[in-house]
N, C-alpha and C positions, 0 to 999 in steps of 0.2 A: 767629632772622632774621626781618627784616622789622618788629621792633619794638624798636630799641635805646632807644627813649625811655622804655619801661615799666619802673617799679621793683618791679612784683610784679603779680599777677594782676588787681588792680581799682583801678590807680591809676598815675600818671605824675609824675615830677618836672618842676619847671619849667625844667631847663636841656637840655642837650644829651644825646648818649649816656650811660647810666649803667648799662651791663649789668654793671659790677663791683658794683653795689648790689642786685643781685635776691638776693630771698631763696631759700633751698632750697624747692622746692615739695613739696607732699605727693601722695600717690596721687590720683588724679582719679576721678571715679564714672563708672559704665557709662553708656551712652546708651538703654537700652531704654524709659526713662520709666515704669518701675514706680514705684509709691508706695513710700515709705519709713518705716521706724519707726526713733527716736532709737537703739535698743540696737544695731542692726546698722550703724549709719552711719558710715562710714570718713573720718573728719573730715579735710578738707584744708588746713586751715591758712589765715592770713590772705589776704585778696586783693590785699594790698599790701607791708606790711612786718613785721608782728607775727609771733610764733610762734603755732604751734598752741596752746601754752600758755597764751598771752595770750587768744587766743580762748576756750578752755573748758576751765577747770580743773575737772576732775570733782570736787574736793572742794568747789567753789562752787556746784553744782547744788542748789538747793532746790526744794522742793514747789510745784506750782501752787495757788496758794490763792486767797483772792477777788479779784476784780477791782478794777482800780484805780478811785480815786473818779472818778465821772461828771460830766461837765461839764454846764451848763444845757441844756435842749433846744435843738435846732438852730432857725435863725431860720425855717424853713420845713418843713412836712412834704409838701409838693408834691411828687408824683412827676414824673420826668422823663426824656426819653430820653438814655440814655449812649452817648457815641461814645468809643471807646477805640483807642489805638495802642500797640502791646507791641513794643518793640525789646529783643532778647535776642542777645548776642554771646559765643560761646565761645573767639574768637582760636584755633582749632584749626591755622591756617597761620603761627602766631607762635611765640615762643619763651617766650610768657606764656599759656597758655590759663587758660580759666576753666569753669565749670559753669554759666553764665547760662540755656542753653537749658532746663536743669530749672525756673529761675524762671519763664521764659517760659511752659512749659507749665502750670506751677501758676496763674499769673496768669489765663491764657485759659481755664482750667477754670473757676476762679472766676467770670471774666467772662461766659461762656457760661451758667453756673447764674442769674446775675443777670439774664440776657436783654439784656445789653450789646451793642452792634454792634462787632464787634472786627475791627481789621486787625493783621497781624502782620508784622514784617520779622525774620529771623534771619540771622546770620552774613555772608556775602558779600552778601545781600540789602539790609543795614544801611548802604547808602552815605549820605553826606551829600546827593546829588543825590535819591535815593530817599525819604529821611526828609523832606526839604523838600517833595517833591510829595505826599507822603501827607498830612503836616500841613495842606497847603494844601486836600486833596479832603475829608479829613475833616472840618476846620474849616469848609468852607463848607456841610456838612451840619447844623452846630449851629446852633440858634435861640435866642431868648430862653429862659432856664430851662432849656434843656438842659446838659448836662454834657460836658466835652472831657476825657477822662483820657489823660496821657501817661505811660506806665511805661518806664523804661528799666534793663537790667541789663547791665552791662558794665563796662570800663574809664574811671575818670576821671581828668582831668589838670588841674594848675594851670599857667597859661601867663601871661606878662607882660601886665598891663594895657594897653589900648590907648588907653582913652579918659578916664582917671583918676578913675572910678566907683568903685573898690575901695579900701576902707581899706587893705588888705594888699599893694595895687600887683600883685595877680594876678587874672587872670580863669579862671573854671572852664570845663571843657571836656567835652563828651561825645566818647568816642574810638570814632568809628567807623572803616570799613574802606573799601579800595578793591576793584574788583571781583574781585580775585585774593585776597581775605579778608585784606590785609596792612593794617596802620595805621601812620600818622605824622601829624605834626601837620597836614599838607595834607588828611587827612581828618576832621579834628576839627570839632565845632560849638560855637563858643563862647557862655556865656550871654548876652552881649550879643545876637548873632545869633538865638539861640534865642528869647529874650524878643519880638524883633521880629519872629521868623516867626510865633510864636502868635498875639500880638495883632493882627497884620495878617491873619490867617487865620480866627478865630472871631468870632461877632457880640460886641457890647460886653456883652451881658447874658446869654451863655453862662458858665456856671460853670466855672471850670477847677481841676483837680485834676493835679499833676506829681508823680510817684513815682520817685525816683531812688535805685536801688541800684548804687552805684559811690564810688570814693574822691573825696575832695576835692569835695563835693556840698553843702554846707551851703546856699551861696546860688548854685547852678546855675540857678535860675530867674530870678536877678537881680531879685527883687520890690520892690527898694529905687527901681527907675527908674521916672520918671514915666510912660513907656509903659503901665504897668500901672493908671495911675489909671482909677478908674471900675469896673474888673474884680471881681469876686470870684474870689478864686484862693488857692490853699492849695497850698504845696510841703512834702513830707516826703521826706528824703534818709536815706542812711544812715550820714552821719556828717558832722561839722563840716568847712569848708574845709581845715583843715590837718591833717586825720585820714584814715584808711583804713579800709576798710569790708572785713568778713571774707567769705570765700568757704568754706562748710564741705567742699567736695568733693562736695556733692550741692546746690548751690544757696546763695543768700546769707544771712547772717544777717539782714540786715533784712528781707528779704522772709519768711524762715520765721517771724520774730518777727510781722510783720504778718498773715500767714495764721492764726497760732494766736491772735492779738488778735481777729481776725473770728470764729473758732471760740468763743471764750469769750464775746463780747458776744452772739453768736447765741444761747448757752445761756440769756441772760437773759430772751429771748422777748419782748423789746421790738420795737416795729414800725420803729424806726429810731433811729440814734445819729448825732451829728454827727462829722466829720472830726477834731475836737479829741479827743473821746474815743477814738477808734481810735488816734490818735498816742499819746495817754497810756497806752492798754493795750499798744501795740506796745513802749513804752521799759519798761514792767513786765515782759511776757514776757522780752524781752532781759536784763534784770537776773537774773530768776529762772531761765531755762533756758540762756542762754549766757554770762552775766557777762562779757560784751565790753567791750573797752577803746574801742569807737567809741561816740560819742553821736549816737544817730539825732535828727535834727532837724527842726524846723518852721518855715515862715514862712507869714503870711497877710495877705490884703488883703481886706476890713477887719478880718476875724476868723476864727477857726478853727470858727466855729459853722455853717459849711455843711454840709447832710445827706449824709453817707456814702452815695456813689452805688453800691457795689458790696456789695449784700446779698443773699445768695443767698434763693430763695423757700422753701425747706424747710431741713431739717437740712444742717448743714456741719461736716465734719470736717478739719481741716488736715492735709496730706500728713504732715507729722513724727509725727502722732499715729493713724496708721492701720495697721494690719496690712498687711504687703507685698503689693503686688497689690490693695488694696481701692480703691474709688473715693470721690469726694469725699462721698457721702451714706451712705458705709458705718457700720455700728454701730461705737463706738469699741473700739478693740483694748486689750491687755493694758496698754500704756504708758499709753495715754488713760486707762483706767478706775483706773488706779493714781495717776496725776496728778489726777485728778477727786476721789480720796479723800483726797489730801494727801500721799500716800506719794513720796518723791523717787524720780524713775525711775533705772534702773540706768545708770551712767556709760558711754558710750562707750568702747571701748578705744582707748588711745594708739597711734598709728603711729610 
């Protein structure tokens, strides 16, 4: 009730009510915020339309091996102030719930370890009005060479294109909610409007990073639009426009892959790495650990050589590689140690 447009936990089709196309959902994770390990993870299935077998075939899990090939050094090693917005929605008052609050907590933990300035909107707080206001407020704090980061975990939608700028005839949209926690097209933020909002809010010399863990998100930042001319901006999303992004029941495949990629890159003990390197490592982790059907995607202007802004000051262990209850700087648990040694982790039980 309240979300008849959504075809599954992280996506929405481009038509009217499609409840008949909803997939069966799997058991959702708890809300205690405890750190997780892969062996005990109750996989939750796809955030839109694929089965849990498509998301994670236990036979396809391979060992964590050497990191992906590294990109050239970033354009600049200069440190900058990082201003970050996190939007995470579980849609608990709809028929299509998610576990995005897990993603929000994990990303906020990373951001605080990186000494970023973080603002967060969760669930009923994440209305379009509140998001617009927060982007304007945080954007105004950003000066030249600072970094503006917008992270979103929730449903994503494709809707009919309004201005003819989409090759496939569809705009992409973030699915926010109203004050009651319900969602409908009236609550969504189109890619056109999002691009206008960000570029009108941040300094032209502010670097922009957009991270979108949702369905139909490949071009959700609309970086092909001329409104982005002159900006250094990179968008990494959970899938291509026509695809769906997976929800494990304990957070999203893209977000967990991203955090494990940062874990691996931090182990190299380098001072910095580029956004492009993080992207390539993220896709490598997705292939090794999840073997998902979604294609994690990147768009960049003018290049992906921007310095990755979320680098912890000390050791970092990704949530899926920790013993239950451990914090971000805990020593690696059994799963992590086995993976680092090249042994395949135990497969999660199918539900």
